[in-house]
FIVOMAR-982761 format. One record per residue (C-alpha): x, y, z; residue in three letters. Coordinates in steps of 0.1 Angstrom, whole numbers, plus 5000, padded with zeros to 4 digits. Each point is the difference from the previous one (the first is absolute). Last residue first. Layout:
XYZALA;...
END
This chain:
438182142605PHE;497450314996GLN;502350144980ALA;500349714978PHE;497150094981ARG;499950354999ALA;503549984979GLN;498049824974ARG;496850185001GLN;501550295000THR;501849924968VAL;497249884983LEU;498050285004GLU;502850264991GLU;500749774965PRO;495849984995SER;497949675006LEU;497949934973PRO;502149684992ALA;500849905036MET;497149785001GLU;500349804966VAL;504149985007LEU;498549825032ALA;497449784977GLU;502649884980GLU;502949935018LEU;497649755027TYR;498949844973ALA;503449994987LEU;501449815037VAL;496149774994ASN;501449834969GLU;503649995009VAL;498749785025ALA;497449844980GLU;503449874976GLU;502149975028PRO;497349655013ASN;503049835024GLU;502550195001HIS;497850265007ALA;498249845034PRO;497149795002GLY;496750064985GLU;500850384987GLY;502750255012GLU;497650215011SER;501350364999LEU;499850245037VAL;498950344997GLU;501050325017ASP;503449955017VAL;501750125026PHE;495950025025GLY;501049775028LEU;497349754985GLU;501349984973PHE;504149945010VAL;497949735027ARG;498349814965ALA;503350034981ALA;502449895024ASP;502950165014MET;498450015040GLN;503150065012MET;499649835027VAL;499049674979GLU;503450074976ALA;501850015029ALA;498749655018GLU;500749864964PRO;503650155002ALA;500949905036ARG;502949804986LYS;502050334994GLY;500550045040ASP;501650285011LYS;496350125011TRP;499750324988LEU;502650044973ILE;499849664987SER;496049925001ALA;499850324979PHE;503049884974GLY;498149624996GLU;496150164999PRO;501850224973SER;499550375006LEU;497850294999ILE;496949774990SER;498049904970TYR;498749674987VAL;498349814975ALA;497749744997ASN;497150165001GLU;501450234972GLN;500650335008MET;498950334993ALA;501050414998VAL;498350314980ARG;501250355006ASN;503449855001SER;502850015019VAL;500849654997ALA;503249974976LEU;502350115022ALA;498049815030LEU;501249684987ALA;503650065006GLY;499150245032GLY;499049675017SER;499149694981GLY;497049954981GLY;500349644992GLU;498049834972GLY;497650184980LEU;499450345014LEU;498150204975VAL;500750384995SER;497950264981VAL;500750374995VAL;498350254977PRO;501950304991VAL;500750285017THR;502849885019LEU;501350195031GLY;500749715026ALA;501349784972MET;502650214994LEU;500650055037LYS;499949665005LEU;502049894974ASN;502850245013GLU;499949825032ALA;501049674984ILE;502650134980ALA;501450165026ASN;500249715027GLY;501449804968GLN;502950285000GLY;502749844974ARG;501849925023GLU;497449855025GLU;499149774975ALA;503449904990GLU;500749915036THR;497249815007GLY;496049964998CYS;497849974981PHE;496450134999ALA;497649795016GLY;498649655004GLN;498450114959THR;497049994984ASP;498250284991VAL;498250114969LEU;499650354994CYS;497450114975VAL;500950424987ILE;497050174977PRO;501850184974ARG;499650414996GLY;502950044974PHE;501950135024LYS;499449865032GLN;500549644981ALA;503650154993GLN;500250105031GLN;499049665018MET;502749834974LEU;502550215014ARG;499549885037ALA;499849694991SER;503149954982LYS;501250185032ARG;498949775024TYR;501649734979GLY;503250234999GLU;499449925041PRO;500249614997MET;497249825003PRO;499549665021CYS;497849824971GLY;501749705005PHE;503650164988ASN;498349974962ARG;502849814985ARG;500049815031ILE;496149934999ARG;500149924960ASP;503049715009ASN;497849895025LEU;496549984980ASN;497450274996SER;501750315005GLY;499550225034LYS;498150284979GLU;499550385021GLN;496850174976ALA;500350304981ILE;497350054977ILE;499050314978THR;496850064989VAL;498350044964PRO;496449945003GLN;497949734984GLY;498949845036GLY;503849965002VAL;502250084969MET;504450025003GLY;503050165010VAL;502849945018GLY;501649855039ALA;501449695005VAL;502050085040ILE;502049695010ALA;501950084969GLU;501950285008ASP;501550154972ASP;502650195005ALA;502350325007PHE;498350364991ALA;496849984976ARG;498349785024ASP;499649704981GLY;497849794976HIS;496450064986LEU;497849724993GLU;497149954975PHE;497249905007PHE;497449934968SER;496549915021GLU;499849975036THR;498949885028ILE;501449574992GLY;503550074991SER;500550275027ILE;498649775026TYR;502249714992THR;503150244997LEU;499350115037ALA;500649625010THR;497349725005PRO;500549755027ARG;501949754996HIS;503250095023VAL;497250035025ASN;501050305025ARG;496750185004ALA;498749655004LEU;502749945026GLN;499050375011VAL;496849865004ARG;499749765022GLU;502150195023TRP;497150225000ALA;497949745009SER;496450034988GLY;498050355001PRO;496749994989GLU;499350234970PRO;499350355008ALA;496450105012GLY;496850054979LYS;497350225007LEU;502550315007GLY;498150244969ALA;503249954983ARG;500849595008ARG;496550014984LEU;501050194967GLU;502949764998ARG;498449685002GLN;497450114973ALA;502950134975HIS;501749655009ARG;497049834985GLU;499850134975LEU;503449974987LYS;499749615008ARG;497150024976ARG;501950194978ASP;503349714997LYS;496649764998GLU;498650184972SER;496850095009LEU;496549914976PRO;499550314983ALA;497450335007GLN;500050135040ALA;503749865003GLY;501150134965ALA;499050315012LYS;501449985036LEU;503549954986VAL;499550314980GLU;499450235022ASP;502849865023ALA;502250104966GLU;498650314995GLU;499650195034GLU;503650194992PRO;499849964966HIS;502849864985PRO;503950084996PRO;501250114963THR;503249784993GLY;502450334977CYS;503249835023HIS;498949704998LEU;499350004968ARG;503450214994LEU;502049725025LEU;499049684970THR;500850224967LYS;503050035012ILE;500849645011ALA;498649854968ARG;502350274980ARG;502749845013MET;499249695002GLU;502049874970THR;503450225018ARG;500149815030GLU;498850235028VAL;502550065032ILE;497450165025ALA;500050305026ASP;503650204999ILE;502350065024LEU;499549745028GLY;503449875001HIS;499249654986GLN;498050234967LEU;503050184995ALA;502349695001PHE;497349824973GLU;500550354978ALA;503149954999THR;502950235019GLN;502149765016PHE;499649624987GLY;503249965019GLU;500850195024PRO;502450284999LEU;503350035007GLU;500750365015GLN;503150164987LYS;498750355009ILE;500350224971THR;501149764972ASP;497149715011ARG;497250195006ILE;501050234964VAL;500149664979ARG;496549895019GLN;498150334989GLY;498450245025ALA;496449995001PHE;498749634988GLY;498049744985ILE;501549804968LEU;496749784995THR;500649635006LYS;496349885000PRO;497850324987GLU;498750285032ALA;497250115014LEU;499250305021ILE;496750165009VAL;499850305018ASP;502450094976GLY;503150235011LEU;502449764994THR;500450084961ALA;499150365010PHE;503350115014SER;503149805017ALA;499849764975THR;499550274971VAL;503650105017GLY;501949744998GLY;498449654985THR;497349834985THR;501949744969PRO;497849764994ASP;496050115012THR;498650145026LEU;496350055002VAL;498450315017SER;496250005008ILE;498650345006PHE;496350015017LEU;498250315008LEU;499550175027GLY;500350354990ALA;502550055024ARG;501949734984SER;499750164966HIS;501550405012ARG;502649725020GLU;501049814964ILE;500350344983ALA;502650145030CYS;501749644994SER;500450074960VAL;501550365011LYS;502049915026ALA;501749694978MET;500050234972GLN;502450245019MET;502949774997LEU;500049994960SER;500150425004ALA;503049895021LEU;502449894972GLY;498349954966GLU;502349794982GLN;500249805033MET;496549834992ARG;498249885036ALA;499849675006GLY;500349644979GLY;496850024990SER;497149714997ALA;496550105018CYS;497149884987PHE;496950275012VAL;496349965011VAL;498050345009VAL;496449935015PRO;497650284986LEU;498250295012GLY;500450244973GLN;502250295010GLU;501949735021THR;500449814973ALA;501350324982ARG;502350105027ASP;501849674998PHE;500150004967LEU;501250375001ARG;502849875023ALA;501149704984LEU;500350164964LYS;502050305020GLU;502249795013GLY;501349804967VAL;500250304983PHE;502150135028SER;502549735001GLY;499149585015MET;502549794986SER;498049694984GLY;503349844986MET;500950324977PHE;496249884979PHE;500249574999GLY;499450025038SER;496550134991ASP;497450115028MET;496249994999CYS;497350175011GLY;496449985002PHE;496850245013ALA;497749745007CYS;496449874990PRO;498749665018VAL;499449784963ARG;502049725015GLY;502450274990ILE;498950324986HIS;502350244983GLY;501350314997PHE;503550205001GLY;503750015007CYS;502949864980VAL;503549995019VAL;503549994990ALA;499750314975GLU;498950064959HIS;499749594989LEU;501049854967GLY;502849835023THR;503050104977LYS;499150304981ALA;498950155039ARG;502949855015GLN;502250164974ALA;497850365002ALA;500950015036VAL;503649874996LYS;500150314979GLU;498450265024GLY;502649875025TYR;503050134976GLY;501550195032PRO;497650075025PHE;498750294994SER;499049985042LEU;496450084998PRO;499649784967ASP;495949964999ALA;497649904969ASP;497150145005PRO;496949755002LEU;499549774973ASP;497049755013ALA;498550145022ASP;497049745005TRP;499549674979GLU;497349814997GLU;500549645008PHE;498149704982VAL;502249715008GLY;496749774998ASP;498850115035ASP;503850125012LEU;502549795014ILE;501949784971LEU;499650254972ASP;501250295021ILE;503049825014ARG;501149924967GLU;499950344988ARG;501550085030SER;503649774991GLY;500149655023MET;503049855016ARG;500449684999ASP;499849775034LEU;503149785000THR;499649694991GLY;503949964993CYS;499149794964HIS;496650054987PRO;499950365016CYS;497050045020HIS;497250184982TYR;497049735009ASP;502249744980ASN;497750034974ALA;500650405000VAL;503749974995PHE;500349734978GLN;497550234978ALA;502650265002ASP;502549824980ASP;503449935017PHE;503150215015THR;502449915029LEU;501250325015LYS;499649755038CYS;498250275018SER;498750254979HIS;498449724975CYS;500350124962THR;496949994984ARG;499749964960TRP;496750054981TRP;497049834990THR;500549694979PRO;496749824989GLN;499249705013PRO;497849754978ALA;496849935014GLY;498150034965PRO;502249994969VAL;499850344990ASP;503950085010ALA;501549684979ALA;501849765024ALA;503350085004PRO;502549804977VAL;502549765010ARG;502349754980GLU;500549665010THR;503949885003TRP;501749704987TYR;503749934994GLN;500250025038ARG;501449675006THR;498249875027VAL;497450064981ASP;496649945020ASP;499750355014GLU;499950164967PHE;501350325008ALA;498650334996ALA;500250284975PHE;499050355002VAL;500550234967GLY;500850365009ILE;498450254976GLY;499650245032ALA;496249984996GLU;500049584999ALA;502450035029ALA;497950195015ARG;496649774992SER;502049735016LEU;501050125029PHE;496150115007ARG;499049614990ASN;502449905028ASP;500649614991SER;503149994980ALA;501250235028LEU;500449675028PHE;502649864974ALA;502250235019CYS;499749665027PRO;502049834971GLY;500150104963ASP;498950334988LEU;501350074963PHE;499750424992VAL;500150144971ALA;500650254976CYS;503250165023VAL;500750355005GLN;502549945030ALA;498150305017GLU;496749894988GLN;500349635013ALA;501450135036ALA;496950235000GLN;497649694986LEU;501649785029VAL;499750245027ALA;496750124991TYR;498649595002ALA;501549865031ASN;501449734998TYR;503549975000PHE;499450305019LEU;498649815027GLN;503349845013ARG;500850355007LEU;503650124999PRO;499350405003LYS;500050264974GLN;498149814970GLY;501649734975LEU;502750144981ARG;501149864969ALA;502749794990ALA;501349934964GLU;501549694983ASP;498949715024ALA;501149725017LEU;502850245013LYS;497050165017PRO;499449745022ASN;496649995008ILE;499150205030ASP;498249875035LEU;502849845021ARG;502750284986TRP;497450335013ASP;500550304981GLY;496649984980ALA;501549914967GLN;497749944970PRO;501749754970VAL;499750174960VAL;500549794976THR;501350074962TRP;498249724982VAL;502549774975GLY;497449685003THR;502949865022GLU;499450305026ARG;496449885006ILE;500549615010ALA;503250115024ALA;498250245015LEU;497249805009SER;502649665012ARG;501450285025ARG;496850095011ALA;498449655004MET;501449975038LYS;498450295015GLY;499250354983GLN;498950114966ALA;499350354984MET;502250024968VAL;499650304983LEU;499650034961VAL;502750144975ARG;499149984970PRO;502650034970ARG;498850164971GLY;497450064977HIS;498050065033GLN;496549814993ALA;502649774976LYS;502149905028ALA;497349985025LEU;498449744976GLN;503549814999GLU;500049995035ALA;496749845005ILE;501049734974VAL;503449945023GLY;498149985031VAL;497949674985MET;495850174995SER;497049945021VAL;497750264992LEU;496950095012LEU;499849875032SER;497049755007GLY;501249885037ASP;500349594986GLY;503950104985PRO;500449884965GLN;503749854995PRO;501950074972ALA;500849734972GLU;498250204974PRO;501750295009ALA;496850295007ARG;500050374988VAL;497150225004GLU;500950364998GLU;499750145034ALA;503450124992VAL;499450324976SER;496950115013ALA;502050035033ALA;503450134980VAL;498150334984ALA;500150215029GLN;503349925013GLN;502050334984GLU;497750215015PRO;501049915033VAL;496850075022ILE;500550175034ASP;498949855029VAL;497550205018TYR;499950145036GLN;497450185019LYS;500950215029PRO;498249945033MET;
END
């Protein structure tokens, strides 16, 4: 944002030094706060008059019961009194009690009476040489930055001595010396774009960039953003001085561009170049809403297109911070064409298998939203960001539609599946760093992990975890050789009850235990974010993987919010989006299955539940990356199979897998839902029988008891299986993976 500075009134330069003279009346009370000066009002007025060589003008900032007494005491000395007027009789002092009134800000806000910028501006406009602070306004007397700016402008600052009800005694407040350790120094003024109040920039920073008054997250300039996000703020700018464009020869356009450059210190509305985030090299672009509201003209489009093309040549990921009001009207159709130009460059970058992270900041609207801003592989947004295509005023005026609360905000976009995550500004660098590191992770050598475990067993004492790992490895080899059978079968209905146990660990428990630095990604980019499907990127066995899981919820409220783990069509479309992203980057896919089945209801049917499941089945059949699925609890019908068309499929020993729930099976075939226990046995849905029938490759032990009694061991066993399966499949080519997966299902 452009920086605003308080102008110094030359005539007031000498006043501060003059009033700092120590004058103390013999009978004056002594304050306990170490103030430099305690003086009768008359003595202060005399000092001010000497400094001004005339009748001094003072601004009296007061509210509450003592305002009248303060004004009366000060006016008795013969000074010219000025009182602030915010435009609300409930806040303002009666102007008849003073000699003059001064406007305080543009809105009737109580905050203005102790807002440093508003008070200093009112003092300068009224050309006063001192400000007297009383009541709530005395807050400013302890603000060292306010005192520093007042002294710089030649304005003395006095605060009421609280123990004196007559308001005859005041303390002078002077700023701490600049060389005093820890003394805050004035920075610059920053105006909130929402409430329009102005504060010292340091107040915004101390408040995590939120407005101290209304809490709105402040807009940042491109240079500030670079300092915040890039390692040590080191940035190599690319294509800084491209030729200007004025395709329509629009009247006055060149002059306005020149004025914007002078005002902001920027050459255009976007800065592009090279830097590192978390030591990962990347191409970096940052739009600046301070320059023509970040509107996209030919210059902006050309710089962004060049950024992506250069990143493609150098094999770099791209991170772009978007902030724009849309297309630049003064360039007409040429501005519109930038949407296509940048999109073409992104397609070339994507075709090369490279990552694009788009970060939406306030505002991101119009043609920028409808092009590169929403084409990221991962789309992040800051809280409360305005995100939309058509402006709210346009919508209201053209179709007379009443807009819902929170419309076109980042939160609205997340709820409707349009972005991946909302990230607080203070966490943004960490989030991007995590995504880049996950993306650039190096997969282990195919046999590296197994070799390391075996070597450890021969050369050093084994940990309990490694001992169990070797035991599982041996059991697996025996089973493959036909020397060891499946686990002993038990009552299928008992397994159903265990699989449904509300204390059983859910998918999020396993994700927490098997991954490092899991980053959840949301939404189907079309309609909504289905919380019954949790998906994202994490590290498993030292390599980045895409994880897609059905999550039931850990308590009643969570289960209701997640629809008891029964996905909607948008949940399956979210999973398909993440699978396609994994294929683009060559990442293995891990699916954790735990659902009674896909949600059945009118809304699911209206949005194409069957279509969504079918699309997932077809997509998984042709994926060219390794896919591993583990059934953690219930594996019900097509809703489960939609995440289980995999190269490797395993079940926990107390999980179940079936065409339908036992209750549904009994109701359909026998017209008696009470025969569910019998149906469970007939369907042979427990893990032992499913394994014997060849529908899964492995049954995973949950430990000495069911998973809810020893979740840590259950998680370890799932992790071990995933690591082994990924190592086994690593040598396979994309064609071999597809062939093996399709052959697996062709045998049934």
